[in-house]
Structure formats: C-alpha cells, structure tokens
C-alpha positions as CSV (number, residue, x, y, z in Angstrom):
1,X,-0.1,0.0,0.1
2,X,1.4,3.4,-1.0
3,X,2.0,6.2,1.5
4,X,-0.5,8.3,-0.3
5,X,-3.2,5.6,0.0
6,X,-2.5,5.1,3.7
7,X,-3.0,8.8,4.4
8,X,-6.3,8.9,2.4
9,X,-7.7,6.0,4.4
10,X,-6.6,7.5,7.8
11,X,-8.2,10.9,6.6
12,X,-11.5,9.1,5.9
13,X,-11.5,7.3,9.2
14,X,-10.8,10.5,11.0
15,X,-13.5,12.2,9.2
16,X,-16.3,9.8,10.0
17,X,-15.1,9.5,13.5
18,X,-15.1,13.3,14.2
19,X,-18.7,13.7,12.4
20,X,-21.1,11.6,14.4
21,X,-24.1,13.9,13.4
22,X,-23.7,12.9,9.8
23,X,-24.5,9.3,10.5
24,X,-26.1,9.3,13.9
25,X,-29.6,8.0,14.0
26,X,-32.1,10.0,16.1
27,X,-34.3,7.8,18.3
28,X,-37.7,8.3,20.0
29,X,-38.2,7.6,23.7
30,X,-39.0,3.9,24.4
31,X,-42.7,4.9,25.3
32,X,-43.1,5.5,21.5
33,X,-43.2,2.0,19.8
34,X,-45.3,0.7,16.9
35,X,-49.1,0.5,17.8
36,X,-48.9,3.4,20.2
37,X,-51.9,5.6,21.1
38,X,-51.3,9.3,21.4
39,X,-53.6,11.6,23.3
40,X,-56.0,13.3,21.0
41,X,-57.2,17.0,21.1
42,X,-54.4,18.1,23.2
43,X,-51.0,19.6,22.6
44,X,-48.7,16.7,23.4
45,X,-45.0,16.4,23.5
46,X,-42.6,13.9,21.6
47,X,-39.2,13.4,22.8
48,X,-36.0,11.3,22.3
49,X,-32.3,11.3,21.7
50,X,-29.9,12.3,19.0
51,X,-26.3,13.4,18.5
52,X,-25.6,16.5,20.6
53,X,-26.7,19.8,18.9
54,X,-28.2,17.7,16.0
55,X,-31.3,19.0,14.0
56,X,-34.2,16.7,14.6
57,X,-37.4,16.7,12.5
58,X,-40.6,14.9,13.8
59,X,-43.3,14.1,11.4
60,X,-46.7,12.6,11.8
61,X,-49.6,13.0,9.4
62,X,-49.5,16.7,8.2
63,X,-47.5,17.8,11.4
64,X,-43.8,18.2,11.0
65,X,-41.7,20.0,13.6
66,X,-38.0,20.8,13.8
67,X,-35.9,21.0,16.9
68,X,-32.2,20.9,17.9
69,X,-30.8,18.4,20.5
70,X,-29.3,19.9,23.4
71,X,-25.6,19.3,24.4
72,X,-26.6,16.0,26.1
73,X,-28.3,14.7,23.0
74,X,-31.8,15.1,24.2
75,X,-34.7,16.8,22.4
76,X,-38.4,17.5,22.9
77,X,-41.0,18.9,20.6
78,X,-44.7,20.0,20.9
79,X,-47.2,18.4,18.6
80,X,-50.2,20.5,17.8
81,X,-53.6,18.8,18.7
82,X,-54.8,16.1,16.4
83,X,-58.3,14.5,16.1
84,X,-58.9,10.8,17.0
85,X,-58.0,8.5,14.2
86,X,-55.1,6.6,12.5
87,X,-53.1,4.7,11.5
88,X,-50.2,7.1,11.0
89,X,-46.6,6.7,10.7
90,X,-44.4,8.5,13.2
91,X,-41.0,9.5,11.9
92,X,-38.1,11.1,13.5
93,X,-35.2,12.1,11.2
94,X,-32.2,14.4,10.8
95,X,-31.0,16.4,8.1
96,X,-28.4,13.7,7.0
97,X,-31.4,11.3,6.1
98,X,-31.0,8.9,9.1
99,X,-34.5,8.3,10.6
100,X,-36.6,6.1,12.7
101,X,-40.2,5.2,11.7
102,X,-43.0,3.9,13.8
103,X,-46.2,2.5,12.2
104,X,-49.7,1.9,13.2
105,X,-49.9,4.9,15.5
106,X,-53.4,6.2,16.5
107,X,-54.8,9.2,18.2
108,X,-57.5,8.5,21.0
109,X,-57.6,8.6,24.7
110,X,-54.7,7.4,26.9
111,X,-55.2,6.2,30.5
112,X,-52.4,5.4,33.0
113,X,-53.3,2.4,35.2
114,X,-51.3,2.2,38.4
115,X,-51.2,0.6,41.9
116,X,-50.4,-2.5,43.4
117,X,-51.2,-6.3,42.8
118,X,-55.0,-5.9,42.1
119,X,-54.1,-3.4,39.2
120,X,-51.1,-5.4,38.2
121,X,-53.1,-8.8,38.1
122,X,-53.4,-9.9,34.4
123,X,-56.3,-10.9,32.3
124,X,-55.1,-14.5,32.3
125,X,-55.5,-14.6,36.1
126,X,-59.0,-13.2,36.1
127,X,-62.4,-14.8,36.1
128,X,-63.4,-16.8,32.9
129,X,-59.9,-16.0,31.7
130,X,-59.8,-18.7,28.8
131,X,-63.0,-17.4,27.4
132,X,-62.0,-13.7,27.7
133,X,-58.7,-14.2,26.0
134,X,-60.2,-16.2,23.1
135,X,-62.9,-13.6,22.5
136,X,-60.4,-10.6,22.6
137,X,-60.6,-8.8,19.3
138,X,-60.3,-5.1,19.9
139,X,-57.8,-3.4,17.5
140,X,-58.6,-0.1,18.9
141,X,-57.4,-1.0,22.4
142,X,-53.7,-1.0,22.9
143,X,-51.6,-1.4,26.2
144,X,-48.0,-0.8,27.0
145,X,-46.9,-2.5,30.4
146,X,-44.1,-0.9,32.2
147,X,-41.5,-3.4,33.5
148,X,-41.0,-3.4,37.3
149,X,-38.1,-1.1,38.3
150,X,-37.0,1.1,41.2
151,X,-34.5,3.9,41.5
152,X,-33.4,6.2,44.5
153,X,-33.4,9.0,42.1
154,X,-35.6,10.0,39.2
155,X,-34.7,8.6,35.8
156,X,-35.5,9.3,32.2
157,X,-35.3,5.8,30.6
158,X,-38.1,3.3,31.1
159,X,-36.8,-0.2,31.9
160,X,-36.3,-2.4,29.0
161,X,-38.9,-4.8,27.6
162,X,-42.0,-2.7,27.1
163,X,-43.9,-2.0,23.9
164,X,-47.4,-1.2,22.8
165,X,-49.5,-4.3,22.0
166,X,-53.0,-4.6,20.4
167,X,-55.8,-6.3,22.3
168,X,-56.0,-9.6,20.7
169,X,-55.9,-13.3,21.9
170,X,-52.1,-13.3,21.5
171,X,-51.5,-10.3,23.6
172,X,-54.4,-9.7,26.1
173,X,-53.7,-12.3,28.5
174,X,-50.7,-10.4,29.9
175,X,-52.6,-7.1,30.0
176,X,-53.7,-5.6,33.4
177,X,-57.2,-7.2,33.8
178,X,-58.8,-4.2,35.6
179,X,-57.3,-1.8,33.1
180,X,-58.4,-4.0,29.9
181,X,-62.0,-4.6,31.1
182,X,-62.2,-0.8,31.7
183,X,-61.2,0.1,28.2
184,X,-63.3,-2.8,26.7
185,X,-66.5,-1.3,28.4
186,X,-65.6,2.4,27.7
187,X,-64.5,2.1,24.1
188,X,-67.9,1.6,22.6
189,X,-69.3,4.6,24.4
190,X,-66.6,7.0,23.3
191,X,-65.8,5.7,19.8
192,X,-62.1,6.4,19.8
193,X,-58.9,4.3,20.2
194,X,-58.0,3.7,23.9
195,X,-54.4,3.5,24.9
196,X,-53.5,1.9,28.4
197,X,-50.2,2.4,30.1
198,X,-50.0,-0.2,33.0
199,X,-47.4,0.8,35.7
200,X,-48.0,-1.3,38.8
201,X,-46.1,-3.4,41.3
202,X,-47.8,-5.9,43.8
203,X,-47.4,-5.0,47.3
204,X,-46.4,-1.3,46.8
205,X,-47.2,1.3,49.3
206,X,-48.4,4.6,48.0
207,X,-45.3,6.3,49.5
208,X,-43.3,4.4,46.8
209,X,-45.1,6.3,43.9
210,X,-44.8,9.9,45.4
211,X,-41.9,12.3,44.4
212,X,-39.3,13.4,46.9
213,X,-40.8,16.9,47.0
214,X,-44.3,15.5,47.6
215,X,-43.0,13.4,50.6
216,X,-41.1,16.2,52.0
217,X,-44.1,18.4,52.0
218,X,-45.7,15.6,54.0
219,X,-43.1,16.0,56.8
220,X,-40.8,13.1,55.6
221,X,-37.6,15.3,55.2
222,X,-35.4,12.9,57.1
223,X,-36.4,9.9,55.0
224,X,-35.9,11.8,51.9
225,X,-32.4,13.0,53.0
226,X,-31.4,9.4,53.8
227,X,-32.6,8.5,50.2
228,X,-30.4,11.3,48.8
229,X,-27.5,10.0,50.8
230,X,-28.2,6.4,49.4
231,X,-28.1,7.8,45.8
232,X,-24.6,9.2,46.4
233,X,-23.1,6.8,49.0
234,X,-25.0,3.4,49.4
235,X,-22.7,1.9,52.1
236,X,-22.8,5.1,54.2
237,X,-26.7,5.2,53.9
238,X,-27.0,1.5,54.7
239,X,-24.9,1.8,57.8
240,X,-26.7,4.9,59.1
241,X,-30.1,3.1,58.4
242,X,-28.8,0.0,60.3
243,X,-28.1,2.2,63.2
244,X,-31.5,3.6,63.4
245,X,-32.9,0.2,62.9
246,X,-30.9,-0.9,66.1
247,X,-32.4,2.2,67.9
248,X,-36.0,1.1,66.9
249,X,-35.3,-2.4,68.3
250,X,-33.8,-1.2,71.5
251,X,-36.8,1.1,72.2
252,X,-39.3,-1.5,71.2
253,X,-37.7,-4.4,73.3
254,X,-35.5,-3.0,75.9
255,X,-35.3,-6.3,77.8
256,X,-34.0,-8.1,74.7
257,X,-30.4,-8.6,74.1
258,X,-29.2,-7.2,70.9
259,X,-29.1,-10.3,68.7
260,X,-26.8,-8.7,66.1
261,X,-24.1,-8.4,68.8
262,X,-25.1,-11.0,71.5
263,X,-22.6,-13.8,72.2
264,X,-25.2,-15.9,74.1
265,X,-26.6,-18.5,71.8
266,X,-29.3,-19.9,74.4
267,X,-32.7,-20.0,72.8
268,X,-31.3,-20.4,69.3
269,X,-31.9,-23.5,67.5
270,X,-30.5,-25.1,64.2
271,X,-32.0,-24.1,60.8
272,X,-33.1,-27.4,59.2
273,X,-31.5,-28.2,55.8
274,X,-32.4,-27.8,52.9
275,X,-33.0,-24.1,53.3
276,X,-36.6,-23.3,52.6
277,X,-39.6,-21.4,53.8
278,X,-39.8,-21.3,57.5
279,X,-43.5,-22.3,57.3
280,X,-42.4,-25.7,56.0
281,X,-40.1,-26.6,58.6
282,X,-42.6,-28.6,60.5
283,X,-42.4,-26.3,63.5
284,X,-45.8,-25.8,64.8
285,X,-44.9,-22.3,66.2
286,X,-43.8,-21.2,62.7
287,X,-46.4,-23.0,60.5
288,X,-48.5,-19.8,60.3
289,X,-45.9,-17.3,61.4
290,X,-46.0,-13.8,59.8
291,X,-43.4,-11.5,61.3
292,X,-39.6,-11.6,62.2
293,X,-37.2,-14.4,62.6
294,X,-33.4,-13.9,63.5
295,X,-30.8,-16.0,61.6
296,X,-27.0,-16.2,62.6
297,X,-23.9,-18.1,61.2
298,X,-20.3,-18.2,62.6
299,X,-17.3,-18.8,60.5
300,X,-13.5,-18.6,60.5
301,X,-11.3,-16.8,58.2
302,X,-7.6,-16.4,57.8
303,X,-5.9,-13.0,57.8
304,X,-5.7,-13.1,53.9
305,X,-9.2,-14.4,53.5
306,X,-10.5,-11.6,55.6
307,X,-8.6,-8.9,53.6
308,X,-9.9,-10.4,50.4
309,X,-13.6,-10.9,51.1
310,X,-15.6,-8.8,48.6
311,X,-19.2,-10.1,48.3
312,X,-21.4,-11.8,50.7
313,X,-24.0,-14.2,49.0
314,X,-27.0,-15.0,51.2
315,X,-29.0,-16.7,48.6
316,X,-32.8,-16.1,48.3
317,X,-34.6,-14.3,50.9
318,X,-38.2,-13.6,51.4
319,X,-39.1,-10.7,52.2
320,X,-37.1,-8.0,54.0
321,X,-33.7,-8.6,55.6
322,X,-31.6,-6.4,57.8
323,X,-28.0,-7.9,57.9
324,X,-25.0,-7.4,60.2
325,X,-21.6,-8.7,60.1
326,X,-19.5,-8.7,63.2
327,X,-22.1,-6.5,64.8
328,X,-21.8,-3.8,62.2
329,X,-24.8,-2.9,59.9
330,X,-24.4,-4.1,56.5
331,X,-27.6,-3.7,54.4
332,X,-31.3,-3.8,54.3
333,X,-33.0,-4.8,51.0
334,X,-36.5,-6.2,49.9
335,X,-37.5,-9.0,47.6
336,X,-39.9,-11.9,47.4
337,X,-37.5,-15.0,47.2
338,X,-34.7,-12.8,45.5
339,X,-31.1,-13.1,45.9
340,X,-29.2,-11.0,48.3
341,X,-25.6,-10.2,47.3
342,X,-23.9,-7.6,49.5
343,X,-20.6,-5.8,48.7
344,X,-18.6,-5.9,51.9
345,X,-16.8,-2.7,53.2
346,X,-13.0,-3.2,53.4
347,X,-12.9,-3.3,57.2
348,X,-15.8,-5.5,58.0
349,X,-14.2,-9.0,58.2
350,X,-11.4,-10.0,60.4
351,X,-9.1,-12.9,60.9
352,X,-10.4,-15.5,63.2
353,X,-14.1,-15.9,64.1
354,X,-16.7,-13.9,62.1
355,X,-20.5,-13.7,62.5
356,X,-23.2,-12.9,60.2
357,X,-26.7,-11.9,61.8
358,X,-29.7,-11.4,59.7
359,X,-33.3,-10.3,60.8
360,X,-35.9,-11.3,58.2
361,X,-39.4,-10.1,58.2
362,X,-42.2,-11.6,56.2
363,X,-45.7,-10.4,56.3
364,X,-47.3,-12.7,53.8
365,X,-47.0,-16.3,52.6
366,X,-43.4,-17.8,52.6
367,X,-40.7,-16.3,54.6
368,X,-36.9,-16.7,55.5
369,X,-33.7,-17.8,54.0
370,X,-34.6,-19.9,51.1
371,X,-31.1,-20.8,49.9
372,X,-30.1,-22.9,48.0
373,X,-27.4,-23.6,50.8
374,X,-24.6,-24.1,48.1
375,X,-25.2,-20.4,47.0
376,X,-24.7,-19.0,50.4
377,X,-21.0,-18.1,50.5
378,X,-18.3,-15.5,50.8
379,X,-16.6,-14.4,47.6
380,X,-12.9,-13.5,47.7
381,X,-11.4,-10.9,45.4
382,X,-9.9,-13.6,43.2
383,X,-13.4,-15.1,42.5
384,X,-13.2,-18.1,44.8
385,X,-16.0,-18.8,47.3
386,X,-16.0,-19.9,51.0
387,X,-19.3,-22.0,51.6
388,X,-21.5,-20.7,54.3
389,X,-24.7,-22.7,53.6
390,X,-24.8,-24.9,56.7
391,X,-24.6,-24.3,60.4
392,X,-27.2,-21.5,60.6
393,X,-29.2,-20.8,63.8
394,X,-32.4,-19.3,64.3
395,X,-34.5,-17.5,66.9
396,X,-38.2,-16.2,66.7
397,X,-38.5,-12.6,67.4
398,X,-40.8,-11.6,70.5
399,X,-44.5,-11.4,70.0
400,X,-45.8,-7.9,69.3
401,X,-42.6,-7.1,67.3
402,X,-44.8,-5.6,64.4
403,X,-43.2,-4.4,61.2
404,X,-39.6,-3.2,61.5
405,X,-38.5,0.0,60.0
406,X,-38.0,-0.1,56.2
407,X,-35.3,1.7,54.4
408,X,-36.6,4.4,52.0
409,X,-34.7,2.9,49.1
410,X,-36.6,-0.3,49.2
411,X,-39.1,-0.8,46.2
412,X,-42.5,-1.6,47.5
413,X,-42.0,-0.4,51.0
414,X,-39.8,2.5,50.5
415,X,-40.3,6.0,49.4
416,X,-40.6,7.4,45.9
417,X,-38.2,4.7,44.4
418,X,-41.0,3.0,42.1
419,X,-42.3,6.4,41.0
420,X,-38.8,7.5,40.1
421,X,-38.3,4.4,37.7
422,X,-41.8,3.8,36.4
423,X,-43.7,7.0,36.4
424,X,-41.0,9.8,35.8
425,X,-39.9,8.3,32.5
426,X,-43.4,8.4,31.1
427,X,-43.8,12.2,31.7
428,X,-45.1,14.2,30.0
429,X,-46.8,11.6,27.8
430,X,-50.4,12.8,27.0
431,X,-53.0,11.3,29.3
432,X,-56.7,11.5,29.4
433,X,-57.0,10.1,33.0
434,X,-55.4,8.0,35.6
435,X,-56.8,4.8,37.2
436,X,-55.5,4.1,40.8
437,X,-56.1,0.8,42.5
438,X,-53.9,0.5,45.7
439,X,-54.3,0.7,49.4
440,X,-54.1,-2.9,50.8
441,X,-50.4,-2.1,51.7
442,X,-51.3,1.0,53.6
443,X,-54.3,-0.4,55.6
444,X,-52.1,-0.8,58.7
445,X,-51.7,3.0,58.9
446,X,-54.7,4.3,57.0
447,X,-55.1,7.5,59.0
448,X,-52.4,9.1,56.9
449,X,-53.6,7.9,53.6
450,X,-56.1,10.7,52.6
451,X,-53.1,13.1,52.8
452,X,-51.0,10.9,50.8
453,X,-53.5,10.2,48.0
454,X,-54.2,13.9,47.7
455,X,-50.4,14.4,47.4
456,X,-50.1,11.6,44.9
457,X,-52.7,13.3,42.6
458,X,-51.1,16.8,42.7
459,X,-47.7,15.2,42.2
460,X,-48.7,13.3,39.0
461,X,-50.6,16.3,37.6
462,X,-47.5,18.4,38.0
463,X,-45.4,15.6,36.3
464,X,-47.7,15.2,33.4
465,X,-48.1,19.1,33.0
466,X,-51.8,18.7,33.3
467,X,-53.5,20.3,36.2
468,X,-56.9,19.0,35.1
469,X,-55.9,15.2,34.9
470,X,-58.9,13.2,36.5
471,X,-58.0,10.3,38.8
472,X,-60.5,7.3,39.1
473,X,-59.8,5.6,42.3
474,X,-60.9,2.1,43.1
475,X,-62.1,1.9,46.7
476,X,-60.9,-1.3,48.4
477,X,-63.3,-4.4,48.1
478,X,-64.3,-6.7,51.0
479,X,-61.6,-9.0,52.2
480,X,-61.5,-11.2,55.4
481,X,-64.2,-12.3,57.7
482,X,-67.6,-10.7,58.3
483,X,-67.8,-9.4,61.8
484,X,-71.0,-10.3,64.1
485,X,-70.7,-7.0,65.9
486,X,-69.4,-3.5,65.1
487,X,-65.6,-3.5,64.8
488,X,-62.9,-1.0,64.0
489,X,-61.0,-2.0,60.8
490,X,-58.0,-0.7,59.0
491,X,-59.6,-1.7,55.7
492,X,-62.5,0.4,56.6
493,X,-60.4,3.4,57.6
494,X,-58.5,3.1,54.4
495,X,-61.8,3.0,52.3
496,X,-62.9,6.2,54.1
497,X,-59.6,7.9,53.5
498,X,-60.0,7.2,49.7
499,X,-63.6,8.4,49.8
500,X,-62.7,11.7,51.5
501,X,-59.7,12.3,49.3
502,X,-61.8,11.9,46.3
503,X,-64.6,13.9,47.8
504,X,-62.0,16.8,48.3
505,X,-60.9,16.6,44.5
506,X,-63.5,17.7,42.1
507,X,-61.6,16.0,39.2
508,X,-61.6,12.6,40.7
509,X,-64.1,9.9,41.2
510,X,-64.5,6.8,43.3
511,X,-65.3,3.3,42.0
512,X,-67.0,1.3,44.7
513,X,-66.2,-2.5,44.9
514,X,-67.3,-3.3,48.3
515,X,-69.3,-6.2,46.8
516,X,-66.7,-7.4,44.3
517,X,-64.3,-9.0,46.8
518,X,-63.6,-12.5,48.2
519,X,-63.4,-13.2,51.9
520,X,-60.4,-15.5,51.5
521,X,-58.7,-14.1,48.6
522,X,-56.9,-10.6,48.6
523,X,-56.8,-10.9,44.7
524,X,-60.5,-11.2,43.6
525,X,-60.7,-12.7,40.2
526,X,-63.8,-10.8,39.1
527,X,-62.1,-7.9,37.6
528,X,-64.8,-7.5,35.0
529,X,-67.1,-5.7,37.5
530,X,-64.1,-3.5,38.4
531,X,-63.7,-2.4,34.8
532,X,-67.3,-2.0,34.4
533,X,-67.6,0.5,37.3
534,X,-64.4,2.3,36.3
535,X,-65.9,2.7,32.7
536,X,-69.2,4.1,34.0
537,X,-67.3,6.3,36.3
538,X,-65.2,7.7,33.3
539,X,-68.4,8.2,31.3
540,X,-69.8,10.4,34.0
541,X,-66.7,12.0,35.4
542,X,-64.5,12.6,32.4
543,X,-66.9,12.4,29.3
544,X,-69.9,14.1,31.1
545,X,-72.3,11.5,29.7
546,X,-75.8,11.0,31.2
547,X,-75.1,8.1,33.5
548,X,-74.9,7.9,37.2
549,X,-71.3,7.8,38.5
550,X,-71.1,4.7,40.7
551,X,-73.9,4.3,43.1
552,X,-75.6,6.2,46.0
553,X,-73.4,8.2,48.2
554,X,-74.4,10.3,51.5
555,X,-74.7,13.9,51.6
556,X,-75.9,14.6,55.2
557,X,-77.3,12.9,58.3
558,X,-79.7,14.9,60.3
559,X,-81.8,14.2,63.5
560,X,-85.6,13.6,63.1
561,X,-86.8,13.3,66.8
562,X,-85.4,9.9,67.9
563,X,-84.4,8.9,64.4
564,X,-81.6,9.9,62.0
565,X,-82.1,10.4,58.3
566,X,-79.2,9.9,56.0
567,X,-79.9,11.5,52.5
568,X,-78.2,10.0,49.5
569,X,-77.3,11.3,46.0
570,X,-76.2,9.7,42.9
571,X,-79.1,7.3,42.9
572,X,-80.0,5.6,39.6
573,X,-83.8,5.0,39.9
574,X,-84.5,4.4,43.5
575,X,-82.9,2.9,46.7
576,X,-83.4,-0.9,47.0
577,X,-82.3,-3.6,49.4
578,X,-81.0,-7.1,48.6
579,X,-81.7,-10.3,50.4
580,X,-83.5,-8.5,53.1
581,X,-86.6,-6.2,53.4
582,X,-84.7,-3.4,55.1
583,X,-81.1,-2.1,54.9
584,X,-78.5,-3.8,57.0
585,X,-74.9,-2.8,58.2
586,X,-75.8,0.6,59.5
587,X,-74.1,1.7,62.8
588,X,-75.0,4.4,65.1
589,X,-71.9,5.6,67.0
590,X,-71.2,7.7,70.1
591,X,-68.2,10.0,70.3
592,X,-65.7,7.3,71.2
593,X,-64.5,5.6,68.1
594,X,-65.2,2.0,69.6
595,X,-68.8,2.7,70.8
596,X,-71.0,1.8,67.8
597,X,-74.0,-0.5,67.6
598,X,-76.0,-1.9,64.7
599,X,-79.4,-0.1,64.1
600,X,-82.7,-0.9,62.5
601,X,-83.1,1.1,59.4
602,X,-85.8,1.6,56.6
603,X,-85.7,3.2,53.2
604,X,-87.3,6.6,53.0
605,X,-87.5,8.0,49.5
606,X,-84.0,9.2,48.7
607,X,-82.6,8.2,52.0
608,X,-82.7,6.0,55.0
609,X,-84.3,6.4,58.3
610,X,-82.2,5.1,61.2
611,X,-83.8,4.2,64.6
612,X,-81.9,5.9,67.3
613,X,-84.4,5.9,70.1
614,X,-82.8,5.3,73.5
615,X,-79.3,6.0,72.4
616,X,-77.8,9.2,73.8
617,X,-75.2,11.3,72.1
618,X,-75.2,9.8,68.6
619,X,-72.4,11.7,66.8
620,X,-71.7,9.5,63.7
621,X,-73.4,7.1,61.3
622,X,-71.3,4.3,59.8
623,X,-72.4,2.1,57.1
624,X,-70.6,-1.1,55.6
625,X,-67.9,-0.9,58.1
626,X,-65.4,-3.8,58.7
627,X,-62.8,-5.7,56.6
628,X,-65.5,-7.7,54.9
629,X,-69.0,-6.3,55.7
630,X,-72.3,-7.7,54.4
631,X,-74.1,-4.7,52.7
632,X,-77.3,-4.7,50.9
633,X,-78.2,-1.2,49.9
634,X,-78.1,-0.6,46.1
635,X,-79.9,1.4,43.6
636,X,-82.0,0.3,40.6
637,X,-79.1,0.1,38.3
638,X,-77.5,-2.6,40.7
639,X,-74.8,-0.1,42.0
640,X,-74.0,-0.4,45.7
641,X,-73.9,2.4,48.3
642,X,-70.3,2.4,49.4
643,X,-68.8,2.3,52.9
644,X,-68.8,5.8,54.7
645,X,-68.7,7.4,58.0
646,X,-70.6,10.7,58.3
647,X,-71.2,13.1,61.2
648,X,-74.8,13.7,62.5
649,X,-76.0,17.3,62.4
C-alpha cells in the first residue's frame, strides 16, 4: 500500500469518527413504539435522543416539527392537537437522512393504570380468563406494560422490555385485567382508540409512588435526606439506616439482648436443611408465622481471606432482611424470594471468628432464607467462594414485634423509588386520565392515607403537566371475615380515606367495589366488575355522559326526633335492598370511636331512616364498616352504596 493511499484511508476514518451527526440515527423515547396511542385533542410532546446539537425533524400526518438536540443529545418537541384516528406513521429524522419510523400509530384517549397487585393482576388470572382471551378482538385498544423497576433518584429511561400491543388473543392475557376490562367497556361509548399504560407493582405502598418533593411536603424530610444519601453513597446510607434500625429495636424491646451483637446462643436452634420457607420446617410455632425471625452464622477466616472478602451471597430471601456482619450494619433490602448479594466494606471482616446476623421479616406467605445452601457463600477478590450454607441458627422475635423500619430505598415498602423508575420516565406523555387501584399495603396505617392520596394526585398532575388530569380511584373491596358486631378496621379506615380524598378533589371519582371482593382472596378474580364500574365512572366524570357515577353516596345525616335520616345522591332510579326487606350494616356511634351498635333502618325516598331511640349522644353514622361487611343497599341500576362514616347534624 502506498503512503498516499494510507494517508487517504486515515483521513477518511478520522472524518467519520469526528462527525457523528452525519451518520447518527435520532431515536424516539422507548414509550413510543409501533401500535402506540397518542392523546387526541391536546397539545402533546414527543421526545427522544440524537447526537448533541443535531437537528431533529418529527413528522406525523401533516404535522412536521423541527428542533435541535441539546448538548446531552436530548430533544423534545410540542405536537399540535390532532383528532382521533389513524393509522399514522411517526417519523423522527435528521438532515443527514437517518431516521426512525413507527407504524400503526393512532390518536385516541390514553389512561395510566397504576397501583399494586390488584391493578397489576393480568387478564389470564381473572375470572373466565380462557373465554375472555379467546374472544379478545379489539384493534382499537392497545396497552403498554411498564416493567417493574425502582431507583433512588428520578430517571429518564423506562426499563427495557415494554412495547405497545394490540388487544387480541395473542397479547391480551398479559394485560392488566382491571385496566383492560375498563377499556373494553368504555370504548364503545366514546368511539375512539383507547391506549392503556400499565405501571403497577404488587405489594407497593403509596409512598413508593410519590416524588421526593411531595414526601418532603408531608414531613418526611429525614427519610428523603437518607434516600439522597443512598443515591450518592450506598454504604454510608446502609450503615446509618442500620444504626436507626438498632435504635428502633432497643426502644421496642429494652429487655431483649441485641441479637446482632450478642454472644449468648441460648434460645437459638439449628436451621433445618435444605434451606426453605420457615412455614415448611414442620415447626408448629412457625407454620403460620408472619413476622420476624433472626438468623445467625459463625465462620472462621484467615487473615488473607478476611482482607480479600468482597461479596457476601446470602441466597434467596423473602421478604425484608436487615443484615449485620461482626455487629456492624451491612444492608437492608427487599424481595420476594430474590437473591441477596452484598458488597462488603474493606474493614468488615477479620481474621479468626466472624459472624453474620440477619433479621428477616415476612408479612405474607413464605418467609426466611430460602437458599439454596450451596449459593450462600463469601466471595473473595480472586473469585473463589467460601461456603457458608450450613450451620445456621435461628430464633423467633418476641411477640408484638410488628413491622420493622423499612429503608426508604426499598422498592414496594420504601419512598418514591418506584415512581422514580416507572412514572417519571413516562412524563409528559399525554393522558386523558389515571386509574388508581392501591391501598391494601397502607391499611395498617390508614389514617395518613387521605393526605398521601391527595399528594399523589397533585404530584402526578405536575409531572404530566396537566392540572386538570382526572383520577379514578378504586375503593378497596371486601376481604377477610364478616364481623358479628361493630368493629374497627384498618381496611374500613383506608376506604374512608379514599372516599374523603376523592370528595376533596373535584376532578376525581370513586369506584365502589365493596361487593366485588372475596373473603379469603386478597386478589378477587372478578376484575370485570371493576372495569365496568371504572368505565361507568369515566363516562360520568370525564366524558360528562348522562349516566350515574357509581352508586348512591351520602350527603348529610340529620336528626328527626329519635331517628336519624341519611340522605343519598347519585341514585339511579331508587334505593333498593337485597336479600332483606330493610337495609343492614348501618351503625350508630357515640363520640368514642369504639362505641357503635347496629341499628334498625328503613328506606325513605332518597334516604334511609335510622332508629336511634334510647341511644344518647349519637355523633356518627357508619355504613358497611369492617374488613368484609355484608352490605345490601343498592340503587335500581345494581350499583351499591359504598362504605362511609358521616357526622350527625
């Protein structure tokens, strides 16, 4: 090869290497894929990436908009409102001719479906699933399912694996059931394509979906500060949280030795092999145990091994572990049977005897160290592993231990982490409304839920740049055993918090499902009725169609001599009772929260008349209270009056 030819080749290579904008391919954000539905009749935004400072052209139909990527290679363009319809091609290109094209894009109404497991539950797990899937043929319903992810700080990119899919037998089984049945019932009444974005995580508390700013406004400044520390220095945050966990234990159980540092092994027993769910050990004391168990394991290291230990593998654990090594906090994490692999600080191990202590909390189904034993090990810097899978001891935590503190960076039990990874990347995708089905995980602290739900709604309206964004909230259904006498209930408190938060918010509506649950199944399979009621609610609340929203609701309770009259609105036809001549499940309550009694009630026009003769100082009326109350007041359309508590005037 001649010298001149070598120089020409080098010059060509250098030219293309120094000019990425000439060959770079602009790309749409991953929420935009084939078959997507974009929000009609609104100014919306399209965004993505390109080479830094590159010109980008976005074209759909007759709309064509030019912009320039910023120095980070990010771009965003406004799109003028478009009427419902399609299909369109969505094209993003640059002046060099490189482009990305998406096909079968429609304009219609887009709904974000979010919450915990009852929103996440798929069509294939719902009632009559096989028939529902076989009959699914709805080309104008499309869904995008966001893959589970969490992050201590907001992120811009969605987790990989999501794409828009058309509702047909091949795809619909994996759709959110409540979300899909909602769209199926709504679409014929609005006549436009319906897009569904499903972003849910089973077991998640509402706090894990709210932004840092929203949580700080609710007084959670310290937890938010800890989360910010975690994003910058995970080991420091883990250690600091571990010390606060120790403080909680010491305050809660001052007579208990500190298990993470105690040398006394009395009261500890051998963990049976193979490692598995503690409910399957054959121990009668643990067969139904939901709560905490302590585990410990001693092992010996040489000086070289102690210096080169890098990762502690604890195998699969369910559900939340707090782990110490040699009395020092190492980490807390969450997962249902997921692996725990912890990087070790340089000074945590020592020559001679070492000890691992792990507190494991499980509040549902299986719990504990699940192994397998051969995976539990200490990994050295050269990759070799020292087995730690046998010789573990356990001890049950004292009764009344309750739920231990949860680190704010945990996924479903933490703060803001799920919203950071599964909601922030979606904004500001154009939406017509939000469907929210969550609350089971907050029933243990329901008194704060009203403020949390109010904050969530304001938070997401700000994220999606839509101050008028409606929220359709599914009120928790019945679950558990029906009580034979009036009783207080965390689930009832949660339902009431949902009702009041929606009552405060004129853009929102409540879908009552108190008759749609199962006493022994926290995941009732009849998601069709949930979808029906959400669709009816949307027609009333969002589309202003002439249908009642979702059943009778109380507006006032007034005294009439020795009786109390409760007036209802939202009645389709008239009030009716089921399975009895008169309404049941009404309670008259005195000032103290635990002094209530069932009352005799009769339907009187647009309300009910409650017999309060002989009862002094009646302050409140409760209806349909308890975890799984039996309620029988409906309207002519078959819509139930939902649970409520109302003060008597």
